[in-house]
Z-matrix of the N, CA and C atoms (Angstrom, degrees):
N
C 1 1.467
C 2 1.533 1 111.20
N 3 1.329 2 115.61 1 -47.20
C 4 1.469 3 120.36 2 178.71
C 5 1.528 4 110.11 3 -65.91
N 6 1.332 5 115.42 4 -40.53
C 7 1.462 6 121.19 5 179.06
C 8 1.528 7 111.02 6 -62.11
N 9 1.338 8 115.38 7 -40.03
C 10 1.460 9 121.38 8 178.04
C 11 1.525 10 110.68 9 -62.40
N 12 1.330 11 115.11 10 -39.95
C 13 1.461 12 121.57 11 179.84
C 14 1.526 13 111.06 12 -65.41
N 15 1.335 14 115.77 13 -40.69
C 16 1.470 15 121.37 14 178.34
C 17 1.530 16 110.15 15 -62.11
N 18 1.327 17 116.15 16 -43.54
C 19 1.469 18 121.25 17 178.12
C 20 1.529 19 109.89 18 -61.56
N 21 1.332 20 115.77 19 -41.97
C 22 1.459 21 121.36 20 -179.66
C 23 1.525 22 111.16 21 -62.68
N 24 1.330 23 116.20 22 -43.78
C 25 1.467 24 121.42 23 178.71
C 26 1.526 25 109.94 24 -64.36
N 27 1.318 26 116.12 25 -43.08
C 28 1.468 27 122.18 26 179.01
C 29 1.525 28 110.47 27 -60.13
N 30 1.335 29 116.08 28 -43.70
C 31 1.464 30 122.17 29 179.46
C 32 1.524 31 110.83 30 -65.98
N 33 1.329 32 116.24 31 -42.28
C 34 1.465 33 121.36 32 179.55
C 35 1.522 34 110.55 33 -62.20
N 36 1.331 35 116.62 34 -42.90
C 37 1.464 36 121.59 35 178.44
C 38 1.526 37 111.15 36 -60.63
N 39 1.330 38 116.01 37 -39.77
C 40 1.462 39 121.47 38 179.08
C 41 1.527 40 110.36 39 -65.07
N 42 1.325 41 116.18 40 -41.66
C 43 1.468 42 121.42 41 179.33
C 44 1.526 43 110.54 42 -65.03
N 45 1.328 44 115.91 43 -42.36
C 46 1.469 45 121.19 44 179.77
C 47 1.526 46 110.62 45 -64.56
N 48 1.326 47 116.43 46 -43.18
C 49 1.472 48 121.32 47 178.21
C 50 1.527 49 110.73 48 -61.05
N 51 1.331 50 115.43 49 -42.94
C 52 1.459 51 121.23 50 179.47
C 53 1.527 52 110.35 51 -63.89
N 54 1.339 53 115.11 52 -39.32
C 55 1.459 54 121.16 53 -179.82
C 56 1.528 55 110.88 54 -67.06
N 57 1.340 56 116.00 55 -40.69
C 58 1.468 57 120.99 56 178.29
C 59 1.528 58 110.04 57 -64.52
N 60 1.321 59 116.18 58 -43.92
C 61 1.467 60 121.10 59 177.36
C 62 1.521 61 110.78 60 -60.14
N 63 1.327 62 115.76 61 -42.01
C 64 1.461 63 121.90 62 179.30
C 65 1.526 64 110.13 63 -64.76
N 66 1.316 65 115.23 64 -39.78
C 67 1.466 66 121.27 65 -179.47
C 68 1.523 67 111.10 66 -65.15
N 69 1.337 68 115.57 67 -40.59
C 70 1.463 69 121.41 68 -179.75
C 71 1.535 70 110.79 69 -70.69
N 72 1.327 71 115.76 70 -38.72
C 73 1.468 72 120.21 71 -176.15
C 74 1.527 73 112.73 72 -74.01
N 75 1.324 74 117.40 73 -23.48
C 76 1.468 75 119.92 74 -178.82
C 77 1.529 76 110.47 75 -126.85
N 78 1.307 77 115.47 76 77.13
C 79 1.468 78 121.31 77 -179.23
C 80 1.528 79 111.65 78 -72.58
N 81 1.316 80 116.16 79 -25.42
C 82 1.461 81 120.29 80 -178.27
C 83 1.531 82 113.14 81 -74.22
N 84 1.331 83 116.92 82 -15.20
C 85 1.466 84 120.66 83 -179.61
C 86 1.524 85 111.26 84 -76.03
N 87 1.334 86 116.39 85 143.05
C 88 1.469 87 118.94 86 177.24
C 89 1.522 88 111.77 87 -67.97
N 90 1.327 89 115.63 88 148.61
C 91 1.464 90 121.87 89 -175.53
C 92 1.519 91 112.38 90 -64.69
N 93 1.331 92 117.62 91 -39.84
C 94 1.471 93 120.47 92 -177.27
C 95 1.518 94 111.44 93 -62.16
N 96 1.318 95 117.45 94 -31.30
C 97 1.470 96 121.29 95 179.38
C 98 1.528 97 110.39 96 -65.98
N 99 1.330 98 115.42 97 -41.62
C 100 1.467 99 120.44 98 177.36
C 101 1.523 100 111.02 99 -66.62
N 102 1.326 101 116.74 100 -39.86
C 103 1.462 102 121.12 101 178.53
C 104 1.521 103 110.97 102 -64.84
N 105 1.336 104 115.88 103 -39.37
C 106 1.467 105 120.93 104 178.68
C 107 1.530 106 110.14 105 -64.06
N 108 1.315 107 116.24 106 -41.31
C 109 1.463 108 121.85 107 178.79
C 110 1.523 109 110.70 108 -64.22
N 111 1.341 110 115.48 109 -40.66
C 112 1.460 111 121.01 110 178.69
C 113 1.524 112 111.01 111 -64.66
N 114 1.334 113 116.68 112 -40.18
C 115 1.462 114 121.19 113 177.67
C 116 1.521 115 111.26 114 -65.39
N 117 1.325 116 116.84 115 -37.37
C 118 1.470 117 121.68 116 176.83
C 119 1.523 118 110.40 117 -62.51
N 120 1.330 119 116.76 118 -43.15
C 121 1.472 120 121.63 119 178.46
C 122 1.524 121 109.62 120 -63.87
N 123 1.341 122 116.27 121 -42.64
C 124 1.462 123 121.31 122 -178.77
C 125 1.522 124 112.13 123 -64.30
N 126 1.335 125 117.02 124 -44.76
C 127 1.466 126 120.48 125 -179.30
C 128 1.526 127 110.58 126 -68.78
N 129 1.318 128 116.89 127 -36.01
C 130 1.469 129 120.96 128 177.82
C 131 1.525 130 110.55 129 -64.81
N 132 1.333 131 115.98 130 -30.87
C 133 1.459 132 121.29 131 178.56
C 134 1.525 133 111.21 132 -77.50
N 135 1.331 134 116.70 133 -32.61
C 136 1.465 135 121.03 134 -176.87
C 137 1.526 136 112.38 135 -75.84
N 138 1.317 137 117.34 136 -36.67
C 139 1.463 138 121.38 137 -174.62
C 140 1.526 139 114.75 138 -55.80
N 141 1.344 140 120.15 139 -48.79
C 142 1.476 141 118.69 140 -179.64
C 143 1.528 142 113.02 141 -66.41
N 144 1.328 143 117.25 142 -29.25
C 145 1.465 144 121.59 143 -179.16
C 146 1.526 145 112.14 144 -73.84
N 147 1.324 146 116.93 145 -21.35
C 148 1.468 147 121.53 146 -177.90
C 149 1.528 148 111.63 147 -69.01
N 150 1.309 149 117.46 148 -28.90
C 151 1.471 150 121.27 149 -176.83
C 152 1.517 151 113.24 150 -80.47
């Protein structure tokens, strides 16, 4: 259980880093679009864990 949590945190950190890199690389993109993409990633991650 603890190991699973560590993996989850590690994965979340990777996603956040990727999102920050994406945010820096595309300054011309509107913020809401990035937030929407982040929410899509988050919901996609939550769905398999719900079962």
